[in-house]
C-alpha positions as CSV (number, residue, x, y, z in Angstrom):
1,M,-38.7,-2.2,13.9
2,P,-38.7,-4.5,16.9
3,A,-35.4,-6.1,18.0
4,L,-35.2,-9.8,18.0
5,P,-33.8,-11.6,21.0
6,M,-30.2,-12.4,20.5
7,N,-30.8,-16.1,20.8
8,E,-33.2,-16.0,17.9
9,I,-30.6,-14.4,15.6
10,L,-27.9,-16.8,16.7
11,R,-30.2,-19.8,16.3
12,A,-31.1,-18.7,12.8
13,L,-27.5,-18.3,11.8
14,I,-26.3,-21.6,13.3
15,A,-29.2,-23.4,11.6
16,H,-27.5,-22.7,8.2
17,P,-25.6,-25.9,7.1
18,D,-22.3,-24.0,6.5
19,V,-22.2,-22.3,9.9
20,A,-20.6,-24.0,12.9
21,D,-20.8,-21.1,15.4
22,A,-21.9,-17.5,15.7
23,V,-21.6,-14.5,18.0
24,L,-23.0,-10.9,18.0
25,S,-20.8,-7.9,18.6
26,L,-22.3,-4.5,19.7
27,E,-20.8,-1.6,17.8
28,R,-21.2,2.2,18.0
29,S,-21.1,4.7,15.1
30,H,-19.5,8.2,15.2
31,D,-22.9,9.7,16.0
32,G,-23.4,7.4,19.0
33,R,-25.8,5.0,17.2
34,Q,-25.5,1.4,18.3
35,F,-25.8,-1.6,16.0
36,E,-24.8,-5.2,15.9
37,I,-22.4,-7.1,13.7
38,A,-22.7,-10.9,13.5
39,F,-19.5,-13.0,13.2
40,V,-20.0,-16.7,12.1
41,A,-17.6,-19.6,11.9
42,I,-17.8,-21.7,8.8
43,D,-17.4,-25.4,9.0
44,P,-14.0,-26.4,7.5
45,D,-15.5,-29.1,5.3
46,R,-18.2,-26.8,4.0
47,L,-15.7,-24.1,3.4
48,S,-13.5,-26.5,1.3
49,A,-16.5,-27.8,-0.6
50,G,-17.8,-24.2,-1.2
51,K,-14.4,-23.1,-2.5
52,S,-14.2,-26.1,-4.8
53,S,-17.7,-25.7,-6.2
54,H,-17.2,-21.9,-6.8
55,L,-13.6,-22.1,-7.8
56,Q,-14.0,-21.5,-11.5
57,A,-16.8,-19.0,-11.1
58,E,-14.9,-17.0,-8.6
59,T,-11.7,-17.1,-10.7
60,D,-13.6,-15.8,-13.7
61,R,-15.3,-13.1,-11.5
62,R,-12.0,-11.9,-10.1
63,V,-10.3,-11.7,-13.5
64,A,-13.4,-9.8,-14.8
65,Q,-13.3,-7.5,-11.8
66,W,-9.7,-6.6,-12.3
67,R,-10.3,-6.2,-16.1
68,R,-13.0,-3.7,-15.3
69,A,-10.9,-1.8,-12.7
70,F,-7.9,-1.6,-15.1
71,D,-10.1,-0.5,-18.0
72,Q,-11.7,2.2,-16.0
73,A,-8.4,3.6,-14.7
74,Y,-6.8,3.6,-18.1
75,R,-9.8,5.2,-19.8
76,H,-9.7,8.1,-17.4
77,D,-5.9,8.6,-17.6
78,A,-5.5,12.1,-19.0
79,D,-2.0,11.5,-20.4
80,G,-3.4,9.5,-23.3
81,L,-1.1,6.8,-24.7
82,V,2.0,7.6,-22.7
83,P,2.7,5.1,-19.9
84,S,2.0,6.6,-16.5
85,F,1.5,5.6,-12.8
86,V,-2.2,5.6,-13.0
87,G,-3.9,3.5,-10.3
88,W,-0.9,3.5,-7.9
89,T,-2.6,4.5,-4.6
90,S,-1.2,4.4,-1.1
91,N,-3.0,2.2,1.4
92,F,-1.9,4.6,4.1
93,T,-3.4,7.8,2.6
94,N,-5.8,6.6,-0.1
95,K,-4.0,9.1,-2.3
96,P,-1.7,8.6,-5.3
97,I,1.8,7.5,-4.3
98,P,4.1,10.6,-5.0
99,E,5.6,10.4,-8.5
100,P,9.2,10.8,-7.4
101,E,8.8,7.6,-5.3
102,M,7.2,5.8,-8.3
103,V,10.0,6.9,-10.6
104,D,12.6,5.6,-8.2
105,W,10.7,2.3,-7.8
106,L,10.5,1.9,-11.6
107,D,14.2,2.7,-12.2
108,R,15.4,0.2,-9.6
109,T,13.1,-2.5,-11.1
110,I,14.4,-1.8,-14.6
111,Q,18.0,-2.1,-13.3
112,R,17.2,-5.6,-11.8
113,I,15.6,-6.9,-14.9
114,R,18.4,-5.5,-17.2
115,A,20.9,-7.3,-15.0
116,L,19.5,-10.6,-16.2
117,G,20.9,-9.8,-19.7
118,A,17.8,-11.0,-21.5
119,R,17.4,-10.1,-25.2
120,R,14.1,-11.9,-25.6
121,V,11.5,-11.0,-23.0
122,L,7.9,-12.0,-22.3
123,E,6.1,-9.7,-19.8
124,I,3.0,-11.1,-18.3
125,G,0.7,-8.3,-17.1
126,C,2.3,-5.4,-19.0
127,G,-0.4,-2.9,-17.9
128,V,0.1,0.6,-19.3
129,G,3.7,-0.2,-20.4
130,L,5.9,1.1,-17.7
131,L,8.5,-1.7,-18.3
132,V,7.8,-1.9,-22.1
133,E,8.9,1.7,-22.6
134,K,12.2,1.2,-20.8
135,L,13.1,-2.4,-21.6
136,A,11.8,-3.1,-25.1
137,P,14.2,-0.8,-27.0
138,G,17.1,-2.9,-25.8
139,C,15.5,-6.2,-26.7
140,D,15.5,-8.2,-30.0
141,V,12.1,-9.7,-29.0
142,Y,9.5,-8.3,-26.6
143,C,6.1,-9.7,-26.0
144,G,3.6,-8.2,-23.5
145,T,0.3,-9.8,-22.4
146,D,-2.5,-8.2,-20.4
147,L,-6.1,-9.0,-19.6
148,S,-7.2,-5.4,-20.2
149,P,-8.3,-4.8,-23.8
150,V,-8.0,-1.1,-23.1
151,A,-4.4,-1.5,-22.0
152,V,-3.5,-3.7,-25.0
153,H,-5.2,-1.3,-27.4
154,R,-3.3,1.7,-26.0
155,L,0.0,0.0,-26.0
156,R,-0.3,-1.1,-29.6
157,A,-1.0,2.5,-30.6
158,F,1.8,3.8,-28.4
159,A,4.3,1.2,-29.8
160,Q,3.4,2.2,-33.4
161,S,4.1,5.8,-32.6
162,R,7.7,5.0,-31.4
163,P,10.1,3.5,-34.0
164,E,12.1,1.8,-31.2
165,L,9.0,-0.1,-30.1
166,R,7.5,-1.3,-33.4
167,H,8.9,-4.8,-32.9
168,V,6.9,-5.3,-29.7
169,E,4.0,-7.7,-29.8
170,F,1.0,-7.3,-27.5
171,L,-1.5,-10.1,-26.7
172,E,-4.8,-9.7,-24.8
173,R,-5.1,-12.7,-22.5
174,E,-5.0,-13.6,-18.8
175,A,-1.8,-14.6,-17.2
176,A,-2.1,-18.4,-17.5
177,D,-2.9,-18.4,-21.2
178,L,0.5,-19.1,-22.7
179,G,-0.3,-22.0,-25.0
180,S,0.3,-20.3,-28.3
181,L,3.9,-19.2,-27.4
182,S,6.8,-21.3,-28.6
183,P,8.9,-23.4,-26.0
184,H,12.3,-21.9,-25.1
185,S,11.6,-18.8,-27.1
186,F,12.4,-16.2,-24.4
187,D,15.5,-15.5,-22.2
188,A,13.3,-14.1,-19.4
189,V,9.7,-14.1,-18.4
190,V,8.7,-11.0,-16.2
191,L,5.8,-10.8,-13.8
192,N,6.2,-7.4,-12.1
193,S,3.6,-6.2,-9.6
194,V,0.9,-8.6,-10.8
195,V,0.9,-11.8,-8.8
196,Q,-0.9,-10.0,-5.9
197,Y,-3.9,-9.9,-8.2
198,F,-3.9,-13.7,-8.8
199,P,-6.8,-15.5,-7.3
200,S,-4.7,-18.2,-5.5
201,I,-1.3,-19.6,-5.0
202,E,-2.4,-22.5,-7.2
203,Y,-3.0,-20.1,-10.0
204,L,0.5,-18.7,-9.6
205,Q,1.9,-22.2,-9.6
206,T,0.1,-22.9,-12.9
207,V,1.5,-19.7,-14.5
208,L,5.1,-20.6,-13.3
209,E,4.7,-24.2,-14.6
210,R,3.7,-22.9,-18.0
211,A,6.2,-20.0,-18.1
212,V,9.2,-22.2,-17.3
213,N,8.7,-24.1,-20.6
214,L,8.9,-20.8,-22.5
215,V,12.3,-19.9,-21.1
216,A,15.6,-21.0,-22.8
217,P,18.1,-23.0,-20.7
218,G,20.0,-20.6,-18.4
219,G,17.2,-18.0,-18.6
220,H,15.2,-16.5,-15.8
221,I,11.7,-15.8,-14.5
222,F,11.5,-12.4,-12.7
223,V,8.7,-12.1,-10.2
224,G,8.6,-8.5,-8.9
225,D,6.8,-6.6,-6.2
226,V,5.6,-9.7,-4.3
227,R,3.8,-8.8,-1.1
228,N,5.5,-10.4,1.9
229,L,3.3,-12.7,4.1
230,E,5.9,-12.5,6.9
231,L,5.2,-8.8,7.1
232,L,1.5,-8.8,6.6
233,R,0.6,-8.2,10.2
234,A,3.2,-5.3,10.4
235,F,1.8,-3.8,7.2
236,H,-1.9,-3.9,8.4
237,R,-0.8,-2.6,11.9
238,E,0.8,0.5,10.3
239,V,-2.1,1.1,7.9
240,Q,-4.7,0.8,10.7
241,A,-2.6,3.0,13.1
242,A,-2.3,5.7,10.3
243,K,-6.1,5.7,9.9
244,A,-7.2,5.3,13.5
245,A,-9.5,7.9,15.0
246,P,-8.4,9.8,18.1
247,G,-9.1,7.8,21.2
248,A,-9.1,4.4,19.5
249,T,-8.2,1.7,22.0
250,D,-5.4,-0.9,21.6
251,A,-8.0,-3.6,21.6
252,S,-10.0,-2.0,18.8
253,L,-6.8,-1.5,16.8
254,E,-5.9,-5.2,17.2
255,R,-9.3,-6.3,16.1
256,K,-9.1,-4.1,13.0
257,I,-5.7,-5.6,12.2
258,F,-7.0,-9.1,12.7
259,L,-10.0,-8.5,10.4
260,A,-7.9,-6.8,7.7
261,I,-5.7,-9.9,7.6
262,A,-8.6,-12.4,7.6
263,Q,-10.3,-10.5,4.8
264,E,-7.2,-10.0,2.7
265,R,-8.3,-10.2,-0.9
266,E,-4.8,-10.1,-2.5
267,L,-2.3,-12.9,-2.8
268,V,0.4,-12.3,-0.2
269,I,3.3,-14.9,-0.3
270,D,5.9,-16.1,2.2
271,P,9.4,-16.0,0.6
272,N,9.8,-19.6,1.6
273,Y,7.3,-20.6,-1.2
274,F,9.9,-19.5,-3.8
275,Q,12.8,-21.0,-1.9
276,G,11.0,-24.4,-2.2
277,I,9.6,-24.0,-5.7
278,S,12.0,-26.4,-7.3
279,E,10.3,-29.2,-5.3
280,A,7.2,-28.6,-7.5
281,I,8.9,-27.3,-10.6
282,P,12.2,-29.1,-11.0
283,Q,13.2,-27.0,-14.1
284,I,13.8,-24.2,-11.7
285,G,17.3,-24.6,-10.5
286,A,17.6,-21.8,-8.1
287,A,15.6,-19.0,-6.5
288,K,17.1,-15.7,-5.3
289,I,15.0,-13.5,-2.9
290,L,15.9,-9.8,-3.3
291,L,14.9,-7.1,-0.8
292,K,13.3,-4.1,-2.4
293,Q,15.4,-0.9,-2.4
294,G,14.3,2.7,-3.0
295,S,12.5,5.7,-1.5
296,S,8.9,4.5,-1.5
297,Y,8.2,3.3,2.0
298,E,5.1,1.2,1.1
299,L,6.6,-0.3,-2.0
300,T,9.9,-1.3,-0.5
301,R,9.3,-2.2,3.2
302,Y,6.6,-4.9,2.6
303,R,7.5,-6.4,-0.7
304,Y,10.4,-8.3,-2.4
305,D,11.6,-9.5,-5.8
306,V,12.4,-13.0,-6.9
307,V,14.7,-14.2,-9.6
308,L,14.2,-17.9,-10.6
309,R,16.9,-19.4,-12.7
310,V,15.7,-22.0,-15.3
311,D,17.7,-25.2,-15.8
312,H,15.9,-27.8,-17.9
313,K,18.5,-30.4,-17.0
314,A,18.1,-29.9,-13.3
315,V,17.6,-33.1,-11.3
316,S,15.1,-33.1,-8.5
317,A,17.1,-35.5,-6.3
318,C,18.0,-34.3,-2.9
319,T,21.4,-32.7,-2.5
320,D,23.3,-30.9,0.2
321,S,22.1,-27.5,-1.1
322,N,18.4,-28.3,-1.3
323,R,18.2,-29.7,2.2
324,L,17.7,-26.1,3.2
325,V,14.5,-25.9,1.2
326,P,11.4,-26.2,3.4
327,D,9.0,-29.0,2.8
328,M,5.8,-27.2,1.7
329,K,3.5,-30.1,2.8
330,H,5.2,-30.0,6.2
331,W,4.5,-26.3,6.6
332,A,0.9,-26.8,5.6
333,S,0.5,-29.6,8.2
334,E,1.8,-27.3,10.9
335,G,-0.8,-24.7,10.0
336,R,1.8,-22.3,8.6
337,P,0.4,-21.2,5.3
338,L,2.8,-20.0,2.6
339,A,0.2,-17.6,1.1
340,T,-3.1,-15.9,1.8
341,D,-6.2,-17.5,0.2
342,P,-8.0,-14.8,-1.8
343,M,-10.5,-17.4,-3.0
344,A,-11.5,-18.3,0.5
345,A,-11.8,-14.6,1.4
346,A,-14.0,-14.1,-1.6
347,F,-16.2,-17.1,-0.8
348,L,-16.5,-16.1,2.8
349,Q,-17.6,-12.6,1.9
350,H,-20.2,-14.0,-0.6
351,L,-21.5,-16.3,2.1
352,G,-21.7,-13.5,4.7
353,V,-23.9,-11.5,2.3
354,A,-26.0,-14.6,1.6
355,L,-26.5,-15.1,5.4
356,G,-27.5,-11.5,5.9
357,N,-30.0,-11.8,3.1
358,A,-31.4,-15.0,4.6
359,L,-31.9,-13.3,7.9
360,R,-33.8,-10.5,6.3
361,A,-36.0,-13.0,4.4
362,Q,-36.7,-14.9,7.6
363,F,-37.3,-11.8,9.8
364,P,-38.5,-9.1,7.4
365,D,-39.9,-6.8,10.1
366,A,-37.2,-7.2,12.7
367,Q,-34.1,-5.1,13.6
368,L,-31.2,-7.3,12.5
369,P,-27.4,-7.1,12.5
370,A,-26.0,-4.5,10.1
371,A,-23.8,-7.2,8.5
372,V,-22.7,-10.8,8.8
373,I,-19.0,-11.5,8.7
374,A,-18.1,-15.1,7.8
375,L,-14.7,-16.4,9.0
376,N,-12.9,-19.7,9.0
377,R,-12.8,-21.6,12.3
378,R,-9.3,-20.6,13.2
379,D,-9.9,-16.9,12.7
380,F,-13.3,-17.1,14.5
381,A,-11.7,-18.8,17.5
382,E,-9.1,-16.0,17.7
383,I,-11.4,-13.1,17.4
384,V,-14.2,-14.2,19.7
385,P,-12.3,-13.4,23.0
386,A,-11.6,-9.9,21.7
387,L,-15.2,-9.4,20.8
388,L,-16.5,-10.5,24.2
389,G,-13.8,-8.8,26.2
390,A,-13.2,-5.4,24.7
391,P,-15.6,-2.4,24.3
392,A,-16.1,-1.2,20.7
393,D,-14.7,2.2,19.6
394,P,-16.9,4.6,17.6
395,D,-15.3,3.7,14.3
396,S,-14.7,0.0,15.0
397,H,-17.2,-1.1,12.3
398,E,-14.8,0.2,9.7
399,A,-12.5,-2.7,10.2
400,A,-14.9,-5.2,8.7
401,E,-15.7,-5.3,4.9
402,V,-19.3,-4.6,5.5
403,P,-21.5,-5.1,2.4
404,V,-23.7,-2.3,1.3
């Protein structure tokens, strides 16, 4: 196929109403083959409008995506009904996290939740029942919800096989669907290792706003295994360094780290979000950030737990203690986000695929970029100097989430 002049490709991309700018980057595969990747900057207003118009559809798609992933993992779990560590895979090795590390992680999580002294527990996102098996026997009331019908079916059968678990109720529903539960009917609401799968920080806010009304005065909301935004760059740096091919340059590694952050599809949250949560949800009287402890490097170094104390009589007036709470709007105005934006990442990936398809439709017989990577204006402005100033490594294309 003939190669189009670079200007023709860039002109076609920039002609799209969502695109504000575009560059082409020459890459090289392991076998020496050269190819191009197009990077485009998306107009901020168009990005905002696109997110808004696709918000519900993308939310439904992500929920359905995780439901399918969980169902597939649980169906192929050879241990049957017994709760297991199925699906826990290391980002560093792409292999299951060693079971001794997982057992230690679970034991320490159980200790923290038990320390709350709750006898009536609602667990949102109960999965295969790792917490249910350990916590429910010591509770008067235990209710678990999960969006996976396979998980709920398995847990119901497992609970019926154990006399100490027959009082447990399981509901198949997504996390924000709490309407049928009675106000103040639980001493604690637990969300352990699930918020990273939420589609946005706004969705988490909705879940917390609804959950707080289910907690009795003096009770708690436990949010466990939160990925730490302050450590996101360090996390991706270590992951990319562990996977880097021999001879990879520092510039290439930095580009991979940058793209991994820009394309982050999970919700990663700055601890300051929880420190300031009472500004938005005044029933939350205090927030305690707890560093993870244990033997698992990946599950302890880059994550934290949060204990939110519920006080329905709390007053939102400013006091000496809450002057230390950051103003979230101020942080946003300074360009310091308190969380990643999985919905934006999803929309940008969708748009990149659409732009690639548009190029193929416009130039069906031409040699075109292998992929189009759509970025917001800030990320595009940061990566362009690296694209223009550093040679590509043989494996550099692996940094981008290239559609196939």
